[in-house]
N, C-alpha and C positions, 0 to 999 in steps of 0.2 A: 749583610745588604742594608736592611731598611733600617737598622741604626744607624751607619753611616751615613744615609741621608740626613736623616732626621737631625744628628748631630750638626753636619754644614747646613742645614737650615735655621737651626739655634744659633750657630755661629752668625750667618748672616745677617739675621733679626738682632742680635746685638751690636752690630755695625750700624744699620740704617733705623732703628726704632729711635723717635727723640727723647733727649735728653734736654737738661736747662742751657747745654753748650749748643745740643744741635739747634735748639730753638732759636740760639741769640744768632746762629750762624745763618740761619731762615730769613732773620729779621734783615742781615745785612744784605742777603741776597736778592730781598723784596725790595720792591719801589719804596718800601719806607726807609732803605737804608742810605737813600738821599739827604733824607735828614741828618743824619747821622755826619754824614760827608762834609754836608755842607756848613754844620755847625762850626762859628767860630771860634768857640770857647773852649774848643776840644784842638787841643795842640796838634799838628799834622804828623810830628813822629809818632805821638800815641795811635791816630789813625792809623799809619803806616805798619808800625809794630802787630796792632791788632788783626790785620787784613793779614799780613803777611802769616802770622799765628795759625788764622785760619785757613789759608792756602797749605799749609803744612799737614792740619789737621786732615783735611780732605785727600791729600795725596798720602798719607798714611792710613787712612781708612779705603782708598782703591789698591794700596799693595797689601793691606789684608785680604780681601775682598777677591782680590787674583789669586792668592795662596789657598782660599777656599773653591771658590768657583768664578774662571778665568771668562767663562761667559755673561755672567752676571756682570762681572767686574765692569767687562766693556759696555756691557747695555747700561749700568750707571753713570759710564764715563760720557755717554752719550744722551744721555736724558738728564744729566746734571750739567751740563755746559754753558755756564753763566758769568757773569763776571760783577763784581763787589765793587761798589763807587769807593774811593779812596778819599779823595779833596778836591777841590776848587779852587786853585792857584792864581790870585790877581796878583798880577804883575804888569810891571810899567817898562817903557824903554823910551825914551828922549821924547817926555811927554806924552806918549798913546799908549794907552792902556791895555791890556790881551789876557784871556783867559785859557788856562789850559785844566781842561776836566780829564782827573786821571781816576782809571779802573785799572783791576785786576780781574786776569782774567782765571776763572777755578774750571776743573783742575788742572789746567796746564801752567800753572803759575809765570804766566807774562803777563805785562801790562799794557796800556794802549794811554795814547795823550792826545787829546781833540783839544785842538789849538783855534781859537776865533777871535776877531777883534771886534767888539763892539762898536766901538765912534766910527770906524771905517767902513761906513755906509755909500754903496752904491746900488742906482734904480733898479730894480727888477723890472724890464721892459716887459717882458710877457703877462706882469701884474699891473703894472702902474699904467691906468687908464686917462693921464693926464697929460699925457703929450699934448701940447697943443701947436700950430696948427696939426692937423691928422694928417700922416703921411697916404698920398692919394698917388696912382697910378693910372693908367687908362686901363680897363677892363679889370679893375683889381674891385673887386668887392670888399664889405666889412669883414667879413669872416676872413677871407684871405690875407687882411691884414692884421689881425688878430693871432691868427693860428701861424702865419708863416712869417712876417716881416718882425715881429716883436722878435716871435724865438730866432731868428736870425740876428736881430740887433744884441742878445743876450751872448749870443754863440762868438759874434764877430768883437764882441769889446773883452769879450774874458780872453779870445785867442788871440788875437789883433793889438790890444793894449797892454791888458793886466797881465798875461803872459808872456811877452815881450817888456814890457817893464821888469819886471824878476830877473829876465835874463843879465840886464845890467849888472847884478849884482854878484859879488866872486861866489859866494854862499851855493848860487841857483845858475852859475854862467857854466858849469859841466855836465848839467844835468838836462834830457830831455824836455820836451814839452809837456810829456805826459808826468812826468816826475815830480813839477814842479806844484807848490799849493795854489788851487785853484779860487773860483768865487761860488759859496753857495747860499741856497735861499733857505725857506725856513723848512722847507722837509729835510734838512740835514741836521735839525736839532730836535728830532723826534726823541733818542737817546740821550741830549744833553739836557741838564735841569737848566735852560735858560728861557725865558718865554717873553722877552721885551723885543723882539724882533716881529717886525708886520712882514705880510706877505709881499710888499713892494719894496723889499729891499734885498740886495743879497751882500756878504761880506766875505773877507780871505777867510779861509777855513782848511784845515788840513789837519792828519792823524798821523801819528809815529809812535815809535816803539818805545825808544829814550825821551827823558825829560831832561838831557844836555841837549839834544838834537832838537827839541820842542823850541825851546826858547834860542837857540842858535838861529834857528829860521824863522821864529815870528821877530826876533830884533832883526834881522836882514831885511826882512818884509818892511819894518816901520822905517828904518833906513832909507830904503830905496823908494818907499811911498814918498817921503819928507820931502827928498831930491827930486822928485819929477811930480809934486803935487800938485803945480798950479797947472801947467798944460793937462794933467789928466782929468780934473776937475773943469777946465774949459771945454775940452771935448765932452764929456760928460754933458755939459751943461745946453752944449751946441745939438748934440744928440736929442735934448730934451723939447728946445723950443724951435728947431731950424729942420724942417722936412727936406730941405734941396743936402742938408748934412747928413742926413738920415739915407737917402737914396744914393748918397756918392758913398758912404759907407759901406752899404749892404754891397753895393755891385764891387766893392775892392776883390779880385780874384787872385793876381800874382803875388809874391813875396814882395817885388819890386814897388808895385801898386801902392799895396798895405804900407810900405815905408814911407812912400812920398806922401802918402795922404795923412800921414802921423807929421810928419815933417811940416807939410801944408798947414798943421793947425798948433804950430806950436811943439812937440814932443819931438825933440832932436836927439834919435835914440839909434843904435846902430844894432840893427836883425838881421843882415843878409850874411851870408857865409862868405869866404870870402876865396878868392883864385890865388893858393901858392906858388903853383907850377902850373907850365902849359907846355905840352911836346908836341909837335908834328910829324906824322908816322904816314906810312905807306906799306900798303899789301896788295901784290897783284896788281901793280899798277894803280892803284884807289888810295886817293890819301883820305888821312881821319886824323882828329884831335883828339888829345885826352887831357882835360882840365884837372889837378887836383884840388880838393873844395875842403876848406876845415873852417868848423865853427857854424857862428849861425845859431838862430834861438830855435830851432826845428829840433836838431838833436843834442844840442849842447857842445861846447866851446871846444872838446877836444874831439870831435867826432869828423874822420876824415872818408870823403866819399870821391870817387874817381867819374868824371862825367867824359862819355866818350860820343865825339859826333862824327860819324863817316860822311863829311864834306863830298865824297867823289860821287856821292849815290845820291840825285836830289830826283825829286819827283814832284808834280803840279800840286799844290796845296786846293784840292776840291772842296775845301768849304769854304774858301774864299771865291770861287769859280762865278763869276759874275752873273754868264752864260744858264746857269741853272738855277734851278729853285732851291729851295732849304731841303727839300727832301732828297733832291737827285744830288746833293753837293755831298750829303752823309752818306748816303748809298753807294757813291762812286769813291768816296774815301776810304770806308771801310772796305769796299771792293778791292780795291789795289793793294790796301794793306794783308786782306785776305790771300792775293796774288803772291805780293812778297812772302808771307807765310809762309808757303808752299813750296817756295825756292828754298826755303831755308830748312822744312821739313826732310828734304834729302839728306839732311845731316842727321846722324844720331845724336848729336849733340843738342838738339834742337825738337826730339823726337817729341811728338803730340801724346800730350796726358789728359784723360777724362775729355777728349773732345778737338777739334779742330783748332778754335781759337783759342793761342797758348799763351800765355803774357810771357812767356822766357825769351821770347824774338823781340829785337830791339824794337822800341817802339817809337812813331814817324813825331817829330815837333819841329815846326815852323817859326813864325816870327809872332805869332799870338799872343795874345796877353795870357793865355788859358795854360801857355809852356811854361811853367816856373823854371824848367831848365835852361832856357835859353837866357831867362833874366838872371838867374844866379850868376851865370858865367859872362853873361852879355854877348855873347856869338851874334854875328849878325850873318842871317838867315835869308837870300835874294825872298823880295817881295814875291808871293805867290806859290812860293814853293817849299816844300817838306824834304827831312833828312833823317835818316835811321839813327837814333841816340838810345845808350843805353848806359845806366848808372848801378857803380857797385860799389862793395865797400874792400874789393880785393883787384888788384892790378892785375894779376897773373890771371882771374877768369873774364876780366874785362877785354882784356885784349884776346883771350882765348873765340869771347862773343864775338867780337871785331872782327878778326880772322876770318872765322866759320862764317860768320854771315858776308863777308865780300866774295869767298871761294866761291860759295854756293848762288850766290846771285852773280856771276861771273858767269856761270854756267848756263843761268836761262834770261840773261837780259835783254836780249831780241824779242823772247816773247813776253815777257812782261812791259818792253817798250811797246809792243803792239797794243798789249791790254789797254795801255795807257791811252793810246792814239783813239781808242774806240769808245773808251767811256768817256770821250769827249764828244763823242756823235751823238746827237738827240734821239735816233731812232734805236741804238744800244740801251738808251737813257730808259728807254720805252718799255723797251723789250723785259728790262731789268726790272724796273718798276713793275712791272705786270706779274714777273714773279715773286716777286715780295709781297705784294698788294698791302704795303702800309708797314709789312714788319722792320728788322733791322738785320740787316746781314748776320749777324750772329748767331740770330734766331734759326736762320732757315742756311746755314755755311755750306751744307752740301749742294742744297739745290743751285746754291751761289759759285759753287766752284764747278760745277758740270754746266752752270753756263759760261762762266769761263775759257772754259777748256773748250767746249764748242767753239771760242771766238779767238782761239790759238794757241791758247795755253796749255799745250798736250801735255804738260811734264805735270798738270795738277789732275787731270784724270787718269794718269798712268802710278801716281804715287800709290804706293803701298799700302799706306795708311788711309788713302782716301778709298782704293777697293775695298779693304777690310771692312772698312764704316759703311759701303755700300753693300758690301754682301749680308752686314748683320742687320741690314733695313729690311 
Protein backbone atom coordinates (compact mmCIF):
# COMPACT_ATOMS: atom_id res chain seq x y z
CA UNK A 1 0.00 0.00 0.00
CA UNK A 2 2.82 2.38 0.96
CA UNK A 3 4.73 1.59 -2.25
CA UNK A 4 1.60 2.27 -4.32
CA UNK A 5 1.14 5.68 -2.69
CA UNK A 6 4.81 6.45 -3.21
CA UNK A 7 4.59 5.63 -6.92
CA UNK A 8 1.57 7.89 -7.32
CA UNK A 9 3.35 10.70 -5.49
CA UNK A 10 6.39 10.41 -7.80
CA UNK A 11 4.13 10.45 -10.86
CA UNK A 12 2.34 13.58 -9.67
CA UNK A 13 5.70 15.22 -8.94
CA UNK A 14 6.93 14.50 -12.48
CA UNK A 15 3.78 16.09 -13.86
CA UNK A 16 3.81 19.28 -11.80
CA UNK A 17 7.48 20.07 -11.06
CA UNK A 18 8.89 22.79 -13.31
CA UNK A 19 11.07 22.12 -16.34
CA UNK A 20 12.11 24.62 -19.05
CA UNK A 21 8.82 24.15 -20.95
CA UNK A 22 6.78 24.64 -17.79
CA UNK A 23 8.75 27.77 -16.95
CA UNK A 24 7.97 29.16 -20.40
CA UNK A 25 4.30 28.27 -19.95
CA UNK A 26 4.29 30.08 -16.64
CA UNK A 27 5.84 33.07 -18.38
CA UNK A 28 2.94 33.12 -20.85
CA UNK A 29 0.40 32.70 -18.09
CA UNK A 30 2.01 35.45 -16.07
CA UNK A 31 1.35 39.14 -16.70
CA UNK A 32 4.61 39.24 -18.67
CA UNK A 33 2.89 37.22 -21.36
CA UNK A 34 1.11 40.38 -22.42
CA UNK A 35 4.37 41.79 -23.81
CA UNK A 36 4.76 38.63 -25.91
CA UNK A 37 1.19 38.93 -27.21
CA UNK A 38 1.58 42.65 -27.95
CA UNK A 39 4.91 42.29 -29.77
CA UNK A 40 4.20 43.31 -33.41
CA UNK A 41 7.37 41.57 -34.68
CA UNK A 42 6.01 38.13 -33.79
CA UNK A 43 3.53 36.90 -36.44
CA UNK A 44 0.02 36.19 -35.23
CA UNK A 45 0.20 32.64 -36.62
CA UNK A 46 3.27 31.89 -34.52
CA UNK A 47 1.63 33.27 -31.37
CA UNK A 48 -1.54 31.26 -31.99
CA UNK A 49 0.33 28.02 -32.67
CA UNK A 50 2.43 28.42 -29.53
CA UNK A 51 -0.58 29.14 -27.31
CA UNK A 52 -2.47 26.19 -28.83
CA UNK A 53 0.51 23.98 -28.04
CA UNK A 54 0.54 25.24 -24.45
CA UNK A 55 -3.15 24.43 -24.10
CA UNK A 56 -2.57 20.95 -25.53
CA UNK A 57 0.26 20.44 -23.04
CA UNK A 58 -1.96 21.51 -20.16
CA UNK A 59 -4.82 19.24 -21.32
CA UNK A 60 -2.45 16.27 -21.59
CA UNK A 61 -1.07 17.02 -18.14
CA UNK A 62 -4.60 17.01 -16.72
CA UNK A 63 -5.38 13.74 -18.52
CA UNK A 64 -2.33 12.05 -17.00
CA UNK A 65 -3.10 13.53 -13.60
CA UNK A 66 -6.66 12.18 -13.75
CA UNK A 67 -5.28 8.68 -14.31
CA UNK A 68 -3.10 9.03 -11.22
CA UNK A 69 -5.43 10.88 -8.87
CA UNK A 70 -8.80 12.28 -10.05
CA UNK A 71 -9.17 14.44 -6.94
CA UNK A 72 -5.77 16.05 -7.49
CA UNK A 73 -6.65 16.56 -11.16
CA UNK A 74 -9.87 18.37 -10.23
CA UNK A 75 -8.02 20.52 -7.73
CA UNK A 76 -5.37 21.35 -10.34
CA UNK A 77 -8.01 22.38 -12.88
CA UNK A 78 -9.64 24.73 -10.36
CA UNK A 79 -6.35 26.21 -9.16
CA UNK A 80 -4.81 26.65 -12.61
CA UNK A 81 -7.82 28.10 -14.44
CA UNK A 82 -6.26 31.09 -16.17
CA UNK A 83 -6.08 32.60 -19.61
CA UNK A 84 -3.10 33.15 -21.92
CA UNK A 85 -2.84 36.41 -23.89
CA UNK A 86 -2.63 35.65 -27.60
CA UNK A 87 -2.72 38.83 -29.67
CA UNK A 88 -4.04 42.38 -29.98
CA UNK A 89 -5.73 42.62 -33.38
CA UNK A 90 -5.60 46.14 -34.85
CA UNK A 91 -8.60 46.29 -37.17
CA UNK A 92 -10.33 49.03 -39.12
CA UNK A 93 -13.66 49.32 -40.91
CA UNK A 94 -14.71 52.27 -43.04
CA UNK A 95 -12.05 54.46 -41.50
CA UNK A 96 -12.90 53.62 -37.89
CA UNK A 97 -10.26 51.62 -35.97
CA UNK A 98 -11.16 49.00 -33.39
CA UNK A 99 -9.17 46.49 -31.41
CA UNK A 100 -9.70 42.88 -30.45
CA UNK A 101 -7.83 41.49 -27.44
CA UNK A 102 -7.64 37.71 -27.87
CA UNK A 103 -7.05 35.36 -24.95
CA UNK A 104 -7.22 31.59 -24.64
CA UNK A 105 -8.52 29.96 -21.49
CA UNK A 106 -6.48 27.27 -19.82
CA UNK A 107 -7.18 24.44 -19.31
CA UNK A 108 -10.63 24.62 -21.00
CA UNK A 109 -9.28 25.18 -24.53
CA UNK A 110 -11.71 28.04 -25.26
CA UNK A 111 -11.03 31.56 -26.52
CA UNK A 112 -12.45 34.99 -25.76
CA UNK A 113 -12.25 38.15 -27.83
CA UNK A 114 -12.67 41.54 -26.15
CA UNK A 115 -13.61 44.23 -28.68
CA UNK A 116 -13.38 47.97 -28.08
CA UNK A 117 -13.26 51.19 -30.10
CA UNK A 118 -10.59 53.71 -29.01
CA UNK A 119 -11.93 56.51 -31.20
CA UNK A 120 -15.66 56.18 -30.41
CA UNK A 121 -15.67 57.98 -27.10
CA UNK A 122 -18.75 59.16 -25.24
CA UNK A 123 -18.76 61.19 -22.03
CA UNK A 124 -18.88 59.36 -18.73
CA UNK A 125 -21.39 61.65 -17.04
CA UNK A 126 -20.81 59.99 -13.68
CA UNK A 127 -17.19 61.22 -13.76
CA UNK A 128 -17.21 64.21 -16.08
CA UNK A 129 -17.35 67.26 -13.80
CA UNK A 130 -17.37 69.83 -16.61
CA UNK A 131 -21.11 69.96 -17.30
CA UNK A 132 -22.18 73.59 -17.46
CA UNK A 133 -24.36 75.05 -16.24
CA UNK A 134 -25.03 72.60 -13.46
CA UNK A 135 -28.30 70.68 -13.50
CA UNK A 136 -30.33 71.97 -10.60
CA UNK A 137 -33.77 71.22 -9.27
CA UNK A 138 -35.74 72.36 -6.29
CA UNK A 139 -34.64 70.52 -3.12
CA UNK A 140 -31.78 68.76 -4.96
CA UNK A 141 -28.49 68.87 -3.11
CA UNK A 142 -25.11 68.71 -4.84
CA UNK A 143 -24.65 65.14 -3.62
CA UNK A 144 -28.01 64.14 -5.07
CA UNK A 145 -26.94 65.51 -8.43
CA UNK A 146 -23.61 63.74 -8.59
CA UNK A 147 -24.77 60.45 -7.10
CA UNK A 148 -28.11 60.11 -8.89
CA UNK A 149 -28.62 62.33 -11.90
CA UNK A 150 -25.20 61.77 -13.47
CA UNK A 151 -25.52 58.02 -13.10
CA UNK A 152 -28.99 58.24 -14.59
CA UNK A 153 -27.63 60.20 -17.55
CA UNK A 154 -25.19 57.36 -18.27
CA UNK A 155 -27.89 54.74 -17.89
CA UNK A 156 -30.40 56.62 -20.05
CA UNK A 157 -27.87 57.35 -22.77
CA UNK A 158 -26.88 53.70 -23.04
CA UNK A 159 -30.42 52.31 -22.91
CA UNK A 160 -32.34 55.08 -24.71
CA UNK A 161 -29.81 56.16 -27.33
CA UNK A 162 -26.96 53.72 -27.88
CA UNK A 163 -28.96 50.53 -27.44
CA UNK A 164 -31.75 51.71 -29.71
CA UNK A 165 -29.34 52.96 -32.37
CA UNK A 166 -27.76 49.49 -32.47
CA UNK A 167 -31.23 48.03 -32.93
CA UNK A 168 -31.36 49.73 -36.34
CA UNK A 169 -28.65 47.35 -37.59
CA UNK A 170 -29.81 43.98 -39.03
CA UNK A 171 -27.00 42.32 -37.05
CA UNK A 172 -28.49 43.40 -33.71
CA UNK A 173 -32.15 43.65 -34.67
CA UNK A 174 -33.02 40.10 -33.61
CA UNK A 175 -31.23 40.40 -30.25
CA UNK A 176 -32.74 41.60 -27.00
CA UNK A 177 -31.44 44.80 -25.46
CA UNK A 178 -29.41 42.74 -22.97
CA UNK A 179 -27.53 40.94 -25.76
CA UNK A 180 -26.35 44.00 -27.65
CA UNK A 181 -22.89 45.53 -27.08
CA UNK A 182 -22.90 48.23 -24.44
CA UNK A 183 -20.78 51.18 -23.38
CA UNK A 184 -18.10 50.59 -20.77
CA UNK A 185 -15.83 52.80 -18.72
CA UNK A 186 -12.23 52.39 -17.64
CA UNK A 187 -13.09 49.66 -15.12
CA UNK A 188 -13.81 47.25 -17.97
CA UNK A 189 -10.20 47.47 -19.12
CA UNK A 190 -8.57 46.06 -16.01
CA UNK A 191 -7.72 42.85 -17.88
CA UNK A 192 -7.02 44.53 -21.24
CA UNK A 193 -3.52 45.99 -21.80
CA UNK A 194 -4.77 49.38 -22.97
CA UNK A 195 -4.25 52.42 -20.78
CA UNK A 196 -5.08 55.38 -23.02
CA UNK A 197 -8.65 55.87 -21.78
CA UNK A 198 -9.47 58.31 -19.01
CA UNK A 199 -12.19 57.80 -16.44
CA UNK A 200 -14.27 60.53 -18.11
CA UNK A 201 -15.07 58.50 -21.25
CA UNK A 202 -17.07 55.44 -22.19
CA UNK A 203 -16.57 53.39 -25.36
CA UNK A 204 -18.37 50.55 -27.16
CA UNK A 205 -17.16 47.30 -25.65
CA UNK A 206 -18.17 43.63 -25.88
CA UNK A 207 -16.77 40.11 -25.45
CA UNK A 208 -17.45 37.19 -27.76
CA UNK A 209 -16.13 33.65 -28.26
CA UNK A 210 -15.48 33.86 -32.00
CA UNK A 211 -13.13 36.05 -34.00
CA UNK A 212 -15.61 35.95 -36.89
CA UNK A 213 -18.44 37.23 -34.66
CA UNK A 214 -16.10 39.80 -33.11
CA UNK A 215 -15.41 41.33 -36.51
CA UNK A 216 -19.02 41.04 -37.70
CA UNK A 217 -20.41 42.83 -34.63
CA UNK A 218 -17.63 45.43 -34.65
CA UNK A 219 -18.27 46.34 -38.28
CA UNK A 220 -22.01 46.52 -37.67
CA UNK A 221 -21.35 48.96 -34.81
CA UNK A 222 -19.19 51.13 -37.08
CA UNK A 223 -21.79 51.19 -39.85
CA UNK A 224 -24.76 52.02 -37.64
CA UNK A 225 -22.74 54.63 -35.73
CA UNK A 226 -21.64 56.37 -38.90
CA UNK A 227 -25.21 56.43 -40.18
CA UNK A 228 -26.48 58.19 -37.05
CA UNK A 229 -23.28 59.94 -36.02
CA UNK A 230 -24.45 63.54 -36.34
CA UNK A 231 -27.68 63.30 -34.30
CA UNK A 232 -25.91 61.17 -31.65
CA UNK A 233 -23.17 63.78 -31.28
CA UNK A 234 -25.77 66.57 -31.22
CA UNK A 235 -27.66 64.89 -28.35
CA UNK A 236 -24.40 64.30 -26.45
CA UNK A 237 -23.46 67.96 -26.80
CA UNK A 238 -26.89 69.14 -25.66
CA UNK A 239 -26.72 66.86 -22.62
CA UNK A 240 -23.38 68.42 -21.73
CA UNK A 241 -24.33 72.07 -22.13
CA UNK A 242 -28.10 72.40 -21.72
CA UNK A 243 -29.59 71.68 -18.26
CA UNK A 244 -33.15 71.75 -19.64
CA UNK A 245 -32.33 68.95 -22.09
CA UNK A 246 -30.69 66.96 -19.30
CA UNK A 247 -33.78 67.27 -17.11
CA UNK A 248 -36.01 66.34 -20.05
CA UNK A 249 -33.84 63.30 -20.82
CA UNK A 250 -33.75 62.09 -17.21
CA UNK A 251 -37.53 62.41 -16.96
CA UNK A 252 -38.23 60.15 -19.94
CA UNK A 253 -40.34 57.25 -18.65
CA UNK A 254 -42.23 55.35 -21.31
CA UNK A 255 -40.96 54.05 -24.66
CA UNK A 256 -43.18 56.45 -26.61
CA UNK A 257 -41.74 59.42 -24.70
CA UNK A 258 -38.21 58.20 -25.39
CA UNK A 259 -38.88 57.92 -29.12
CA UNK A 260 -40.48 61.36 -29.18
CA UNK A 261 -37.46 62.84 -27.37
CA UNK A 262 -35.00 61.28 -29.83
CA UNK A 263 -36.94 62.52 -32.85
CA UNK A 264 -37.29 65.98 -31.34
CA UNK A 265 -33.50 66.27 -31.27
CA UNK A 266 -32.87 64.80 -34.71
CA UNK A 267 -32.41 61.08 -34.06
CA UNK A 268 -35.24 59.72 -36.22
CA UNK A 269 -35.23 56.00 -35.46
CA UNK A 270 -37.86 53.32 -35.07
CA UNK A 271 -37.71 51.80 -31.59
CA UNK A 272 -41.25 50.74 -30.71
CA UNK A 273 -42.88 47.35 -31.21
CA UNK A 274 -45.58 47.23 -33.87
CA UNK A 275 -49.12 45.92 -33.56
CA UNK A 276 -49.57 43.33 -36.30
CA UNK A 277 -53.01 42.08 -35.29
CA UNK A 278 -55.89 43.21 -33.08
CA UNK A 279 -58.90 41.11 -32.06
CA UNK A 280 -62.01 42.10 -30.12
CA UNK A 281 -63.46 39.28 -28.02
CA UNK A 282 -66.05 38.70 -25.29
CA UNK A 283 -66.30 36.33 -22.34
CA UNK A 284 -69.29 36.08 -20.02
CA UNK A 285 -70.57 39.41 -21.30
CA UNK A 286 -67.30 41.24 -20.66
CA UNK A 287 -65.43 42.56 -23.74
CA UNK A 288 -61.66 42.40 -24.01
CA UNK A 289 -59.07 43.17 -26.68
CA UNK A 290 -55.92 41.27 -27.62
CA UNK A 291 -53.08 42.96 -29.49
CA UNK A 292 -50.39 40.88 -31.19
CA UNK A 293 -47.18 42.89 -30.96
CA UNK A 294 -43.90 42.18 -32.71
CA UNK A 295 -40.42 43.65 -32.62
CA UNK A 296 -39.21 46.79 -30.95
CA UNK A 297 -35.88 47.59 -29.40
CA UNK A 298 -36.67 45.84 -26.10
CA UNK A 299 -36.69 42.17 -27.08
CA UNK A 300 -35.58 42.11 -30.70
CA UNK A 301 -37.39 42.19 -34.03
CA UNK A 302 -38.50 38.54 -33.96
CA UNK A 303 -40.07 38.55 -30.51
CA UNK A 304 -43.88 38.36 -30.40
CA UNK A 305 -45.96 39.30 -27.34
CA UNK A 306 -49.71 39.34 -26.75
CA UNK A 307 -51.23 42.25 -24.83
CA UNK A 308 -54.68 41.64 -23.37
CA UNK A 309 -56.85 44.53 -22.09
CA UNK A 310 -60.11 43.69 -20.29
CA UNK A 311 -62.05 46.72 -21.53
CA UNK A 312 -65.24 45.64 -19.76
CA UNK A 313 -63.65 45.95 -16.30
CA UNK A 314 -62.83 49.55 -15.45
CA UNK A 315 -62.04 51.12 -12.08
CA UNK A 316 -61.27 54.68 -11.02
CA UNK A 317 -57.57 55.48 -11.17
CA UNK A 318 -57.02 56.61 -7.59
CA UNK A 319 -53.47 57.65 -8.55
CA UNK A 320 -54.89 60.74 -10.25
CA UNK A 321 -57.90 61.38 -7.99
CA UNK A 322 -57.52 65.11 -7.19
CA UNK A 323 -59.54 64.96 -3.97
CA UNK A 324 -57.04 62.64 -2.24
CA UNK A 325 -53.56 63.26 -0.90
CA UNK A 326 -50.62 61.56 -2.63
CA UNK A 327 -50.44 58.91 0.10
CA UNK A 328 -54.20 58.32 -0.03
CA UNK A 329 -54.02 57.96 -3.81
CA UNK A 330 -51.38 55.27 -3.49
CA UNK A 331 -53.00 53.22 -0.74
CA UNK A 332 -56.44 53.44 -2.40
CA UNK A 333 -55.01 52.21 -5.68
CA UNK A 334 -53.14 49.36 -3.94
CA UNK A 335 -56.15 48.42 -1.77
CA UNK A 336 -58.39 48.19 -4.83
CA UNK A 337 -55.80 46.01 -6.56
CA UNK A 338 -55.66 43.79 -3.47
CA UNK A 339 -59.44 43.37 -3.51
CA UNK A 340 -59.34 42.47 -7.21
CA UNK A 341 -56.53 39.97 -6.61
CA UNK A 342 -58.49 38.34 -3.78
CA UNK A 343 -61.44 37.84 -6.11
CA UNK A 344 -59.12 36.05 -8.54
CA UNK A 345 -57.55 33.96 -5.78
CA UNK A 346 -60.85 32.07 -5.68
CA UNK A 347 -59.48 30.26 -8.73
CA UNK A 348 -56.68 27.74 -8.41
CA UNK A 349 -55.22 29.35 -11.56
CA UNK A 350 -54.22 32.35 -9.44
CA UNK A 351 -53.42 30.52 -6.21
CA UNK A 352 -51.17 32.81 -4.15
CA UNK A 353 -47.53 31.89 -3.75
CA UNK A 354 -45.36 33.16 -0.92
CA UNK A 355 -47.80 35.84 0.15
CA UNK A 356 -51.00 37.65 -0.73
CA UNK A 357 -49.61 40.10 -3.28
CA UNK A 358 -48.99 37.92 -6.33
CA UNK A 359 -47.76 39.17 -9.66
CA UNK A 360 -49.46 36.52 -11.78
CA UNK A 361 -52.76 38.41 -11.59
CA UNK A 362 -53.34 41.07 -14.26
CA UNK A 363 -52.00 44.51 -13.42
CA UNK A 364 -53.98 47.71 -13.74
CA UNK A 365 -53.04 50.12 -16.53
CA UNK A 366 -54.39 53.50 -17.47
CA UNK A 367 -53.50 56.42 -19.68
CA UNK A 368 -50.48 57.26 -17.52
CA UNK A 369 -47.10 57.85 -19.13
CA UNK A 370 -45.77 55.20 -16.75
CA UNK A 371 -47.81 52.44 -18.40
CA UNK A 372 -45.77 51.38 -21.42
CA UNK A 373 -48.38 48.77 -22.38
CA UNK A 374 -50.90 51.45 -23.34
CA UNK A 375 -48.26 53.48 -25.15
CA UNK A 376 -47.06 50.55 -27.26
CA UNK A 377 -50.51 49.60 -28.58
CA UNK A 378 -51.80 53.20 -28.40
CA UNK A 379 -54.99 52.09 -26.68
CA UNK A 380 -57.24 54.86 -25.41
CA UNK A 381 -58.36 54.35 -21.82
CA UNK A 382 -60.90 56.86 -20.46
CA UNK A 383 -59.32 59.59 -18.40
CA UNK A 384 -59.18 58.72 -14.71
CA UNK A 385 -59.79 55.01 -15.33
CA UNK A 386 -57.69 51.86 -15.14
CA UNK A 387 -58.38 48.39 -16.51
CA UNK A 388 -56.78 44.95 -16.05
CA UNK A 389 -54.01 44.13 -18.53
CA UNK A 390 -51.90 41.03 -19.01
CA UNK A 391 -48.92 40.35 -21.30
CA UNK A 392 -47.74 36.92 -22.39
CA UNK A 393 -45.74 35.27 -25.17
CA UNK A 394 -48.43 32.55 -25.29
CA UNK A 395 -51.85 33.40 -26.72
CA UNK A 396 -53.33 30.30 -25.04
CA UNK A 397 -52.06 31.31 -21.60
CA UNK A 398 -53.20 34.89 -22.12
CA UNK A 399 -56.77 33.86 -22.96
CA UNK A 400 -56.89 31.46 -20.00
CA UNK A 401 -55.72 34.29 -17.75
CA UNK A 402 -58.31 36.73 -19.11
CA UNK A 403 -61.23 34.27 -19.02
CA UNK A 404 -60.40 33.24 -15.46
CA UNK A 405 -60.12 36.88 -14.41
CA UNK A 406 -63.49 37.76 -15.90
CA UNK A 407 -65.27 34.71 -14.46
CA UNK A 408 -64.16 35.24 -10.87
CA UNK A 409 -64.48 39.01 -11.05
CA UNK A 410 -68.12 38.56 -12.12
CA UNK A 411 -68.73 36.47 -9.00
CA UNK A 412 -67.73 39.34 -6.69
CA UNK A 413 -68.16 42.51 -8.76
CA UNK A 414 -70.92 43.88 -6.51
CA UNK A 415 -68.71 43.62 -3.43
CA UNK A 416 -65.76 45.13 -5.30
CA UNK A 417 -67.98 47.99 -6.49
CA UNK A 418 -68.85 48.65 -2.86
CA UNK A 419 -65.15 48.80 -1.98
CA UNK A 420 -64.54 51.26 -4.83
CA UNK A 421 -67.27 53.52 -3.52
CA UNK A 422 -66.03 53.41 0.07
CA UNK A 423 -62.40 54.11 -0.91
CA UNK A 424 -63.61 57.49 -2.20
CA UNK A 425 -64.95 58.33 1.28
CA UNK A 426 -62.69 60.57 3.38
CA UNK A 427 -63.57 58.80 6.64
CA UNK A 428 -62.68 55.40 5.20
CA UNK A 429 -59.42 56.87 3.93
CA UNK A 430 -58.49 58.05 7.40
CA UNK A 431 -59.31 54.65 8.89
CA UNK A 432 -57.17 52.84 6.33
CA UNK A 433 -54.35 55.37 6.76
CA UNK A 434 -54.39 54.86 10.54
CA UNK A 435 -54.07 51.09 10.04
CA UNK A 436 -51.14 51.41 7.63
CA UNK A 437 -49.38 54.25 9.51
CA UNK A 438 -47.37 55.27 6.48
CA UNK A 439 -46.63 51.74 5.26
CA UNK A 440 -47.48 50.30 1.85
CA UNK A 441 -50.47 48.02 1.41
CA UNK A 442 -48.11 45.25 0.32
CA UNK A 443 -46.32 45.50 3.70
CA UNK A 444 -49.60 45.02 5.63
CA UNK A 445 -51.69 43.05 3.15
CA UNK A 446 -53.36 40.91 5.85
CA UNK A 447 -54.46 43.96 7.85
CA UNK A 448 -55.70 45.64 4.66
CA UNK A 449 -57.60 42.48 3.73
CA UNK A 450 -59.31 42.47 7.14
CA UNK A 451 -60.18 46.15 6.65
CA UNK A 452 -61.71 45.46 3.22
CA UNK A 453 -63.64 42.51 4.61
CA UNK A 454 -65.04 44.68 7.40
CA UNK A 455 -66.34 47.12 4.79
CA UNK A 456 -68.30 44.66 2.73
CA UNK A 457 -65.86 42.44 0.82
CA UNK A 458 -66.77 39.26 2.70
CA UNK A 459 -65.20 37.04 0.02
CA UNK A 460 -61.80 38.28 1.19
CA UNK A 461 -62.03 37.22 4.83
CA UNK A 462 -63.65 33.92 3.78
CA UNK A 463 -60.83 33.13 1.37
CA UNK A 464 -59.12 29.84 2.36
CA UNK A 465 -55.74 31.43 1.64
CA UNK A 466 -56.49 34.35 3.93
CA UNK A 467 -57.78 32.06 6.69
CA UNK A 468 -54.67 29.91 6.32
CA UNK A 469 -52.43 32.93 6.67
CA UNK A 470 -54.39 34.21 9.67
CA UNK A 471 -53.98 30.86 11.39
CA UNK A 472 -50.24 30.95 10.84
CA UNK A 473 -49.81 34.45 12.31
